[in-house]
C-alpha positions as CSV (number, residue, x, y, z in Angstrom):
1,M,120.3,129.3,49.4
2,P,122.3,126.3,50.2
3,S,124.3,124.7,47.9
4,F,125.9,121.0,48.2
5,R,128.4,119.3,46.4
6,A,127.5,115.8,45.0
7,P,129.1,112.9,47.6
8,Y,131.0,110.9,44.1
9,P,133.8,112.9,41.9
10,G,132.6,113.8,38.4
11,R,128.7,114.1,39.6
12,H,127.3,118.0,38.7
13,S,126.8,119.5,42.0
14,A,123.3,119.8,43.2
15,R,120.9,122.9,44.7
16,L,118.2,122.0,47.3
17,R,116.1,124.8,47.9
18,T,114.2,125.8,51.0
19,V,110.7,125.5,51.7
20,T,110.2,129.5,52.9
21,D,113.2,132.0,51.9
22,E,112.6,134.1,55.1
23,P,112.9,131.9,58.3
24,Q,109.4,132.5,61.0
25,G,111.4,132.9,64.4
26,L,114.6,132.0,65.9
27,R,113.2,128.0,66.1
28,D,112.7,128.2,62.2
29,K,116.7,129.6,62.0
30,L,118.1,127.1,64.5
31,S,116.4,124.1,63.0
32,R,117.1,125.5,59.2
33,Q,121.1,126.1,60.3
34,S,121.0,122.3,62.0
35,E,119.5,120.6,59.1
36,E,121.9,122.9,56.8
37,A,125.1,121.2,59.0
38,L,123.8,117.8,58.9
39,G,123.7,117.6,55.5
40,K,126.8,118.6,54.7
41,L,128.6,115.9,57.3
42,A,126.6,113.6,56.1
43,E,127.5,114.3,52.2
44,E,131.3,115.2,53.6
45,L,131.2,111.1,55.2
46,L,129.9,110.0,52.1
47,G,132.1,111.1,50.2
48,N,134.8,110.0,51.8
49,Q,136.1,106.5,50.8
50,M,137.2,105.0,54.0
51,V,133.9,106.5,55.7
52,A,132.1,104.6,52.7
53,G,134.3,101.6,53.0
54,A,134.2,101.0,57.0
55,L,129.9,101.5,56.4
56,Q,129.6,98.5,53.8
57,R,132.2,96.0,56.0
58,A,130.1,96.7,58.9
59,F,127.7,96.0,56.7
60,D,128.7,92.7,56.1
61,A,129.7,91.8,59.1
62,R,126.1,92.6,60.4
63,E,124.5,89.7,57.2
64,K,127.3,87.6,58.1
65,A,126.8,87.5,62.2
66,S,123.1,87.3,61.6
67,Q,123.5,84.0,59.2
68,A,126.1,82.9,62.0
69,Q,123.6,83.1,64.9
70,E,120.7,81.3,62.5
71,A,123.1,78.6,61.8
72,A,124.3,78.0,65.7
73,M,119.7,78.2,66.7
74,G,119.3,76.0,64.0
75,A,122.1,73.6,65.1
76,L,120.2,74.1,69.3
77,G,117.2,73.8,67.8
78,I,115.7,77.1,68.7
79,P,113.9,78.7,65.9
80,S,114.6,81.6,64.3
81,A,112.4,84.8,63.9
82,A,112.3,83.8,60.2
83,D,111.0,81.1,61.2
84,I,108.6,82.3,63.8
85,E,107.4,84.2,61.4
86,R,106.5,81.3,58.8
87,V,104.7,79.7,61.2
88,T,102.5,82.6,62.3
89,R,101.9,83.6,58.1
90,R,101.0,79.4,58.2
91,L,98.4,80.1,61.1
92,R,97.1,83.4,60.3
93,S,96.0,81.7,56.9
94,L,95.0,78.2,58.3
95,S,92.6,80.6,61.2
96,Q,91.2,82.4,57.8
97,R,90.9,79.0,56.1
98,L,88.6,77.8,59.4
99,E,87.0,80.8,59.4
100,S,85.6,80.5,56.3
101,I,84.9,76.5,56.9
102,E,82.5,77.2,60.0
103,D,81.0,80.0,58.2
104,L,80.2,77.5,54.8
105,L,79.0,74.9,57.7
106,D,76.7,77.6,59.4
107,R,75.1,78.8,56.2
108,L,74.1,74.4,55.6
109,E,73.5,74.2,58.9
110,E,70.6,77.2,58.6
111,K,69.3,75.8,55.2
112,I,69.0,71.7,57.0
113,G,66.7,73.7,59.9
114,S,65.2,75.5,57.3
115,L,64.3,72.2,55.4
116,D,63.3,70.4,58.6
117,S,61.1,73.1,59.7
118,R,59.1,72.7,56.5
119,I,58.9,68.9,56.2
120,D,57.2,69.1,59.8
121,E,54.9,71.8,59.0
122,A,54.1,69.6,55.7
123,M,53.7,66.1,58.0
124,R,51.8,68.7,60.4
125,G,49.0,69.9,58.0
126,E,48.1,66.9,55.6
127,P,49.0,63.8,55.8
128,I,51.2,62.7,52.4
129,G,48.8,59.3,52.2
130,R,45.6,61.2,52.4
131,K,47.0,63.5,49.5
132,L,47.9,60.2,47.6
133,D,44.4,59.0,48.2
134,E,42.7,62.5,46.7
135,I,45.2,62.6,43.8
136,A,43.7,58.8,43.2
137,R,40.0,59.5,43.5
138,D,40.9,62.3,41.1
139,L,42.3,59.8,38.1
140,V,39.2,57.5,38.7
141,A,37.1,60.6,38.2
142,L,38.7,61.6,35.1
143,R,38.8,57.7,34.1
144,E,35.4,57.7,34.2
145,A,34.8,61.0,32.3
146,V,36.4,59.3,29.5
147,T,34.9,56.7,29.0
148,P,31.5,56.2,27.7
149,T,28.7,55.0,30.5
150,A,27.6,52.5,27.4
151,D,29.5,49.2,27.7
152,P,31.5,49.1,24.6
153,V,30.5,47.0,21.5
154,P,32.4,43.4,21.3
155,R,34.5,43.0,18.4
156,A,33.4,40.2,16.9
157,Q,29.9,42.4,16.9
158,E,31.2,45.2,14.6
159,R,32.0,43.5,11.7
160,L,28.4,41.3,11.2
161,T,27.0,41.7,7.8
162,V,23.8,42.0,7.1
163,S,21.7,39.8,5.1
164,E,19.2,41.3,2.2
165,Q,15.7,38.9,2.3
């Protein structure tokens, strides 16, 4: 089982275990050995202060170069990749909002079409004037049914006093 030392002084060493104890073939054995060799090399490189410092300086230089490139492109009026990404996201957002508005308009158009067809159907059937005449006749019939057939007695006659003779 291979063992690896911690890349930093003062840390405990760690042991990595392989997935299988016995290699199944030449390919597996070579693969395992190359992984171990690469692991050891990476560990040694990261443990070296000079290499770690050089990597850090390289990353810092890359970041500064990227910032300088963005500043130069901005001065020339050329959009950066971040600017293009922002515009792309905004366009996607607007596109989604526009789609939802179109869907709402489609549903509204369907409802208006349904309402129009119901109004047309009602107009083709029985005209509103006829229905109003029918309602008026029904009201007259109701009034006649409630009112007595004889003429009502005038109020002055209601209080006549009868004299005794």
